[in-house]
C-alpha positions in Angstrom: 5.4 36.1 53.3 7.3 35.1 50.2 7.9 37.8 47.6 10.7 36.5 45.4 8.6 35.9 42.3 6.8 39.2 42.7 10.1 41.1 43.0 11.5 39.5 39.9 8.3 40.2 38.0 8.4 43.8 39.1 11.9 44.2 37.7 10.7 42.8 34.3 7.6 45.1 34.4 9.7 48.2 35.1 11.7 47.4 32.0 8.7 47.5 29.7 6.0 49.7 31.4 6.3 53.2 33.0 6.8 52.5 36.7 6.1 48.9 36.0 2.4 49.4 36.0 -0.7 50.3 33.9 -2.3 52.4 36.6 -0.2 54.5 39.1 -1.6 53.3 42.5 -0.6 49.7 41.6 3.1 50.7 42.0 2.9 50.9 45.8 5.1 54.0 45.7 3.0 55.8 48.3 3.7 53.1 50.8 7.4 52.7 49.9 7.0 49.0 48.9 7.5 46.8 45.9 4.0 45.6 44.7 2.8 42.0 44.9 1.9 40.5 41.5 -1.5 38.9 41.4 -2.2 35.6 39.7 -5.8 34.7 40.5 -8.8 35.3 42.8 -11.8 33.4 44.0 -14.7 34.6 46.2 -13.3 37.0 48.9 -9.6 35.9 48.3 -6.9 37.0 46.0 -3.5 35.2 45.4 -0.1 36.4 44.3 2.4 34.6 42.1 4.3 33.6 45.2 1.3 31.7 46.4 0.3 34.1 49.2 -3.4 34.3 50.0 -5.0 37.6 51.0 -8.5 38.6 52.1 -9.3 41.1 49.4 -10.7 44.5 50.2 -9.7 46.1 46.9 -12.1 44.0 44.9 -10.8 45.6 41.7 -11.7 49.0 43.3 -15.4 48.2 43.4 -16.9 46.0 40.7 -16.5 42.6 42.4 -19.6 42.9 44.6 -20.4 39.2 43.9 -16.9 38.3 44.9 -14.2 37.1 42.4 -14.9 34.7 39.6 -18.7 34.3 40.0 -19.7 31.2 38.1 -22.7 32.9 36.4 -20.7 35.8 35.2 -17.9 33.5 34.0 -20.4 31.4 32.0 -22.0 34.5 30.5 -18.5 35.7 29.3 -17.7 32.3 27.9 -21.0 32.0 26.0 -20.7 35.5 24.6 -17.1 35.0 23.4 -18.2 32.0 21.3 -20.4 34.3 19.2 -17.6 36.8 18.5 -15.5 39.3 20.3 -16.6 42.5 18.7 -18.8 43.5 15.8 -18.8 47.3 15.3 -22.5 47.0 15.2 -25.4 47.0 17.7 -26.4 43.8 19.5 -29.5 42.8 21.5 -27.4 42.5 24.6 -26.6 46.2 24.5 -30.4 46.9 24.5 -30.9 44.5 27.4 -28.2 46.1 29.5 -29.5 49.6 28.8 -33.0 48.4 29.8 -31.6 47.1 33.1 -29.9 50.4 33.8 -33.1 52.3 33.0 -35.1 49.9 35.3 -33.0 50.5 38.3 -32.1 54.1 37.6 -35.3 56.0 36.7 -33.4 59.2 36.2 -31.7 57.6 33.3 -34.3 57.8 30.6 -31.7 57.2 27.9 -28.2 55.8 28.2 -25.1 55.4 26.1 -22.4 52.7 26.8 -18.7 53.6 26.6 -15.5 51.8 27.6 -14.6 53.2 31.1 -15.7 55.5 33.8 -13.3 58.1 32.6 -14.8 58.1 29.2 -18.3 58.3 30.7 -17.5 61.4 32.6 -15.6 63.0 29.7 -18.6 62.5 27.5 -21.1 63.6 30.1 -19.2 66.9 30.7 -19.0 67.6 26.9 -22.7 66.8 26.5 -23.6 69.2 29.4 -21.5 72.0 27.9 -23.1 71.5 24.5 -26.6 71.3 25.9 -26.3 74.3 28.2 -24.2 76.3 25.7 -21.9 77.3 28.5 -18.2 76.5 29.1 -17.5 76.1 32.8 -17.9 73.0 35.0 -17.8 72.9 38.8 -16.2 69.9 40.6 -15.3 69.3 44.2 -11.8 69.1 45.5 -10.7 65.6 46.3 -13.3 64.0 44.1 -11.9 62.0 41.2 -13.8 61.6 38.0 -11.2 59.8 35.8 -8.2 61.2 34.0 -9.8 63.3 31.2 -8.1 66.7 31.1 -10.9 68.9 32.5 -11.4 66.6 35.5 -7.7 66.4 36.6 -8.0 69.6 38.8 -7.9 69.1 42.5 -8.5 65.4 41.9 -8.5 62.5 44.3 -7.6 58.8 44.2 -4.2 58.1 42.7 -3.6 61.8 42.0 -3.4 62.3 45.7 -0.9 59.5 46.5 1.6 61.1 44.1 1.0 64.5 45.6 -0.2 65.8 42.3 -3.7 67.3 42.7 -3.7 68.1 39.0 -1.4 66.9 36.2 1.3 68.1 33.9 0.0 68.3 30.3 -3.3 70.1 31.4 -3.3 73.5 29.7 -4.0 76.7 31.7 -6.9 77.6 29.4 -8.6 74.3 30.0 -8.0 74.5 33.8 -9.8 77.9 33.9 -13.0 76.2 32.7 -13.0 73.8 35.7 -14.0 75.5 38.9 -13.4 73.8 42.3 -15.8 73.9 45.2 -15.5 72.4 48.7 -17.3 69.1 49.3 -20.2 69.5 51.9 -20.0 73.3 51.6 -23.0 74.6 49.7 -21.8 78.2 50.2 -18.6 77.5 48.2 -20.8 76.5 45.3 -23.0 79.6 45.7 -19.9 81.8 45.5 -18.9 80.2 42.2 -22.3 80.7 40.7 -22.2 84.3 41.9 -18.8 84.9 40.4 -19.5 83.2 37.1 -23.1 84.1 36.3 -24.5 82.4 33.2 -21.2 80.6 32.6 -21.5 77.3 34.5 -22.8 74.4 32.4 -22.8 71.8 35.0 -21.8 70.7 38.5 -20.4 67.1 38.8 -20.1 65.3 42.1 -19.5 61.9 43.6 -22.7 61.8 45.8 -20.6 59.8 48.3 -17.0 60.8 47.8 -15.0 57.6 47.4 -11.8 58.7 45.9 -10.3 60.6 48.8 -11.4 57.9 51.1 -15.0 57.6 52.0 -16.5 61.0 52.8 -20.3 61.1 53.3 -22.5 64.0 52.3 -24.0 66.0 55.1 -27.7 65.8 55.6 -29.4 68.0 53.0 -26.2 68.9 51.1 -27.0 67.0 47.9 -30.6 68.1 47.8 -29.6 71.7 48.3 -26.9 71.3 45.7 -29.4 70.1 43.1 -31.8 72.9 43.9 -29.0 75.5 43.5 -27.8 74.0 40.2 -31.3 74.1 38.8 -32.0 77.6 40.0 -29.0 78.7 37.9 -30.1 76.9 34.8 -27.2 74.4 35.0 -27.0 70.6 34.9 -26.3 68.3 37.8 -24.1 65.2 37.1 -23.8 62.4 39.6 -20.6 60.3 39.2 -21.9 56.9 40.4 -19.1 54.9 38.8 -18.3 53.5 42.3 -21.6 53.9 44.1 -23.9 52.6 41.2 -25.3 49.2 42.0 -23.3 49.1 45.3 -24.9 51.6 47.7 -28.3 50.3 46.5 -29.7 48.9 43.2 -30.4 52.5 42.4 -27.0 53.7 43.6 -26.6 56.7 45.8 -29.5 58.6 44.1 -31.9 55.8 45.1 -30.5 55.6 48.7 -31.0 59.4 49.1 -34.1 59.7 46.9 -32.5 62.2 44.5 -32.7 62.7 40.7 -29.7 64.1 38.9 -29.9 65.2 35.2 -27.0 63.0 34.1 -25.5 59.9 35.8 -22.2 58.3 35.1 -21.8 54.6 35.7 -19.0 51.9 35.4 -17.3 49.3 37.5 -20.2 46.9 38.5 -22.1 47.3 35.2 -19.3 45.3 33.6 -18.8 42.8 36.4 -15.0 43.4 36.3 -14.7 43.9 32.6 -14.0 47.4 31.2 -17.2 49.4 30.6 -18.8 52.7 31.4 -22.1 54.4 30.7 -23.7 57.9 31.0 -27.3 58.7 30.8 -30.1 60.9 32.0 -32.9 63.1 30.9 -34.0 62.2 27.4 -33.9 65.8 26.1 -30.3 66.1 27.2 -29.3 62.7 25.8 -30.9 63.4 22.4 -28.4 66.3 22.1 -25.8 63.5 21.3 -24.9 62.5 17.7 -26.6 61.1 15.6 -29.6 63.1 16.9 -27.8 66.2 18.0 -24.7 68.3 17.6 -22.5 66.8 20.4 -20.2 64.2 19.0 -19.3 61.0 21.0 -18.3 57.7 19.6 -16.4 54.5 20.4 -15.5 51.5 18.3 -15.6 49.1 21.2 -18.5 50.7 23.1 -21.1 48.1 24.1 -18.5 45.3 23.6 -20.6 42.1 23.6 -18.4 40.3 26.1 -18.4 43.2 28.6 -22.1 43.7 28.2 -22.8 40.0 28.8 -20.7 40.2 32.0 -22.7 43.3 33.1 -26.1 41.7 32.5 -25.1 38.6 34.4 -23.7 40.6 37.3 -26.8 42.8 37.7 -29.1 39.8 37.5 -27.0 37.9 40.1 -26.9 40.9 42.4 -30.7 40.9 42.5 -31.0 37.1 42.7 -28.5 36.8 45.6 -29.6 40.0 47.4 -25.8 40.7 47.1 -25.9 44.3 48.1 -27.6 43.5 51.5 -25.1 40.7 52.1 -22.1 43.0 51.4 -23.7 45.7 53.5 -24.2 43.3 56.4 -20.6 42.1 56.2 -19.3 45.7 56.2 -21.6 46.7 59.1 -20.2 43.8 61.1 -16.7 44.8 60.2 -17.2 48.4 61.2 -19.0 47.6 64.4 -16.3 45.1 65.4 -13.5 47.5 64.6 -15.0 50.4 66.5 -15.6 48.2 69.5 -12.1 46.7 69.4 -10.5 50.1 68.9 -12.7 52.3 71.1 -9.7 53.5 73.1 -7.8 54.5 69.9 -10.1 57.3 68.7 -7.2 59.7 68.9 -5.4 57.7 66.2 -8.1 56.7 63.7 -11.5 57.7 62.3 -13.7 55.3 60.4 -16.1 56.5 57.7 -18.5 54.0 56.2 -21.6 53.6 54.2 -23.2 50.4 52.8 -20.3 48.2 51.8 -17.6 50.9 51.7 -15.3 52.1 54.4 -12.1 54.0 55.0 -9.9 54.0 58.1 -8.4 57.5 58.3 -5.3 57.9 60.4 -6.4 61.1 62.2 -8.8 62.0 65.0 -12.0 63.9 64.6 -14.5 63.9 61.8 -13.6 63.7 58.1 -16.2 65.7 56.0 -14.1 67.2 53.3 -10.8 67.3 51.4 -9.1 69.5 54.0 -9.9 66.9 56.7 -8.7 64.1 54.6 -5.3 65.8 54.0 -4.7 65.9 57.8 -4.4 62.2 57.8 -1.0 60.8 59.0 0.3 59.0 55.9 3.4 57.8 57.6 1.2 55.9 60.1 -0.8 54.5 57.2 2.4 53.3 55.5 3.4 51.3 58.6 -0.2 50.0 58.9 -0.3 48.9 55.3 2.9 46.9 55.6 1.7 45.2 58.7 -1.7 44.2 57.4 -0.3 43.1 53.9 2.2 40.9 55.6 -0.6 39.3 57.7 -2.8 38.6 54.6 -5.0 41.6 54.0 -5.1 43.1 50.6 -6.2 46.8 50.8 -5.4 49.7 48.5 -1.9 51.0 49.0 -3.2 54.5 49.7 -4.7 56.4 52.6 -7.1 58.0 50.1 -9.0 54.9 48.9 -11.9 52.8 50.1 -12.1 49.3 51.4 -14.7 47.3 49.4 -16.6 44.3 50.7 -18.5 41.7 48.7 -21.3 39.3 49.3 -18.6 36.6 49.7 -16.8 38.1 52.7 -17.6 35.7 55.5 -17.8 36.1 59.3 -14.5 34.2 59.5 -12.9 36.6 57.0 -14.1 39.6 59.0 -13.1 38.2 62.4 -9.6 37.6 61.1 -9.5 41.1 59.5 -10.5 42.7 62.8 -7.8 40.9 64.6 -5.1 41.9 62.1 -6.2 45.6 61.8 -6.5 45.9 65.6 -3.1 44.5 66.1 -1.6 46.8 63.5 -3.3 50.0 64.9 -2.3 49.1 68.5 1.4 48.6 67.4 2.0 52.4 67.6 
């Protein structure tokens, strides 16, 4: 694999950007490698500036469920751009996207568009605190909800790869208002409600944890959590930035037949362009300015080009039955890997749901953050180097998911199984 152009570009990047990147996991630090620099992508493939082709399982960390450079989305972006890049005023397209979100997420009676998943969560938490007139929020260790201050406590995703479960710059007083529970352990949540009676505004959760690797909820855990939250007069927030329009058209809440008070979305609703949204019960959402006392604003919120991409993506997902196709590809990949590696259960554990999966380098089940942290990251480093060199582009972190799209073919997956099997069997 040629890397000369990428190496030269990395040196230039490090001279002008912190660590040479605009998001930490892109630096490949956790796998002790210099990153490849990407030039273009199409369908299930991604290409670096040295001309190397990879089967892509990062998929921009989720939004590319249609595969890269879908023609319909590209045409929608082009058409929208000809009418103007940004207006600082409402457009009909914003209303259409909001209507699509409401159509597929019945729990979202009213929605507000923002610019990222981080911003959606930050705003949802502020809204919950304002509505409930309480200060504390419960999150789960290992779940990542973006990099707003109150959520960078026992966080997952890139915060894990740098061994920083929280962050410098977060004040002690703010940290005290973020309480941490154990994923899949309802009793840990009960203990927090007991210790902080009448103080907890909301509980926020990834209904399927996807930022410490894929960790599935135990049967009944989410339903019991919602009941517990409501019994205590608090608000339940589902962070479906990753799972929305991927696990099903109605996200995880549709798959599990649940109804949160507030939902955070992102990723797929912009088709790869930067966008986020939060919405839920109308009485809660009407606590937002200009109707209520909770302030939230954004000059570029509902950007017309991002909104056009989102509308085209959601319509194409429905038209192509893209979720089912991505799920079928993932199911075939997981079945094939488990069959090929059935004698290596003491080395790996595969967690999967719909079109998401993670290969953990540990034996036994993985049901919470503590299990995740028992993974052998040194083995993952070796594994990552081997599969990258053979043409698989996966996240450079043990604590991320592999994402499949409707464009991943049987040939892609057969090759992937061969490469992964060889890499696992190497040690």
